[in-house]
N, C-alpha and C positions, 0 to 999 in steps of 0.2 A: 507718957511722953516721948518714949521712943517711938510709937504709933504716928504721934503727930509729926515729929521730925521727919519719919519715913514718907509720910503723906505730902509735906513740903517738898522733900527732896524730890518725890515724883512728879509733882506739878512743875518744879522747876526745869525738870529733865524734859517734860512734855513741851513746856514754853521754849526751850533752846531748841528743840528737834523742829516744831512746828511753826513757831512764831515767825521766823523769815519769810516762810511761805506765806502766811496769813497776810504779813505786810506787803509782800510782793502783790499778791492778788487784790487787795484792798486798794493800794496805790496806783496800781497799773489801772484799775478800772474807774476810779474816780478821776484820773488823768485824761482819761479817753473822753471824758464829758467836755474838757477845756482846751486840751492839747493834745488832738488824737495823733498826730505826727510824732510827736515827743513822748508820747506815754511809754513806750518801751524803754526809753532812756531814763525817764522820771523813775520807772518802776525798779529799774535795775540799781539804779542809784540809792533807792530806798532799801533794796534787798541788801545790797552790799554794806550799809549800815547795820542793818539788822543782824546779818550774820556775823560781824564783827562784834556787836554786843553780845551775840549768842555764845561767841568763842571766850570772849572776856568772862561771861556768868559760867560757863562750864569749867573753866579754870579755877574759879574761885569755889565752886561748889565742890568740884572732884579733888581739890588740891593737888592737881596734876594737869600737865599740858597733854590733852588728848590728840594722839599723833593722827588719825582720820580727820577729825574736825579741822586740826589745823591744815591738813592737805588740801581739802574741799574748799576751805575759806580762801586760802592763797588763789587757788583756780578761780574762785568765784570774783575775787577783787581783781586779778589780773585780766581775765578775759572781759569782765565787765566794763574795767576802765579803758580798754582797747576799745570795745563796742562803742562807748561814749565819746572817747577822744576822735576816733575815726568816724563817728555818725554812721556806722555800720551795723544793722541788727544782727548780720549772719554771725558775728562772733558771739553775740548773745544767745542765739538760737542754738549755736553748735555747744555751747558751754556744758549742758547737762551729758551730752555724748561723750566729751573729754574727760568729764569728772568720772563716769560709770566706767568708762574704757581703763582709764588710770587705777582706778580701785580694782578692776578685775582683772589686770594684768600684774598689778603690785601682788596680789594674792596668790597668782597662777605662777609667777616667777619665784616667788618665795618659796613655795612648795617645790618647785623644780629645784632650787638650791637647798633642800633639805630643812629648810624652815618654815613655819606657820606663822605668817604674820597676822593672822585672824586671832590665833591664840594670844599674841602678844598686845593686841589691841583690846582683847574682851577678857583676858585670863583672870582680871581682877573682879570680874562678875560672875562668872562661871566656873566652875571646877568639874570638867569631864575627862573622859578617857581621850587618848591620843586620837582613836579611831574617829570620836564624835568631833573633834577638832577638826580633822581632815575632811570629814563629810560636810561639816559646816562651812568651811572654806571654799570647798568647790562649788557648792550650791550657791552661796553668795555670789562667787565668781559668775558662776553662769546667770545668776539673777542679773547682775549689772551689766552684762552683754544683752541681755533682754531689753533692759531700760534704755541702754545707748541706742539699739536697734529700734525700739519705739519711738524716742525723739528725732531719729533720722528720718523716720516716715513722716513724723508730723510737721517737722519744720520745714522739709524739702517741698511739701504740698501746700505751703501758704501761699495763696493767691494774690492778698490784698496788700503784700509788702516788696521788697526788693528782690525777693527769692527768683533766680532766672528760671525759665520754663526747662532749660537744659538739666536742672537739678534734680527734676521730678523722677520717680521711679515707677509711679503707677498713673496711666493715663485716666482721667476720669475723677480721681480723688483730688478733692479741692477743700482746703482749710482756711480758717481766718487766722489772723495774728491771735485774735482774742481767744480763740480756741485753744491756741498753743499755750498761750499765757495760763488761762483758767485751768488747763490740764494737770498743772503742777499739783493741785490738790489731789486730783484722781491718782496722780502716781504716786503720792505720799500714802493715799489709802492702801492702794495696792501693795506697797512696800511694807506697810504695818500688818498687812493680812498675811503677806510672805513671811514675815518674821514669826507671827503668831504659829503659822504653819510648821516650822521648825522646832516648836516647843515639845512635841512628843519625842523627837531625837534627844533633846536636851534632857528631858527627864528619865528617858531610858538608858542613858550612858553616864550617869553619875558614877564616880569611882567608888568601888565598893570599899568596905571600912579596912579591909585587910591591904588596900592599895594606898592606903593614905599614910602620909607621914606620920609618925608618932609625935605628940605635941614635947 
């Protein structure tokens, strides 16, 4: 019974994490078939709805308000709505950069102030030594910086949209809006791989029995 419940929770967690991305890719690519000029806005609207549903599901499953998911959902809704209202896809293109930089600096500033926000976010999942929490926080902060830079390179070189040529960083690099949109799936896979690469650190830095508080 416990195994079944755990499997159900893991499936729900995967749906929460990957569901909005899946909705975005499907809706965007379908919309391109009949409304190519509006596909970015239709996909964004669907993604905003899916992200909101994912947040509600997460709260119901975890019986708590997940701070990181709340932060990212608010940014998704704000910049998505801004892009749709102004009919300017630049706000939508830049949204992943803003989210990743926000998360990175949130982690780094918290460490500079003597707190570890990463431990606050995920302390209910893992029980690790303070050193491990510090290393995880720094590694994820750097990863978010990498993702922000990757998104900047991609959206600045979209050539079939309104991105001005002056925004480009590399001459000769030309990408399509469809490439940028579908690359979200690749970014998610990369992030899963990065998270998996941190498991040796997690497993090696479980607190020793002597360090655990007595029951």
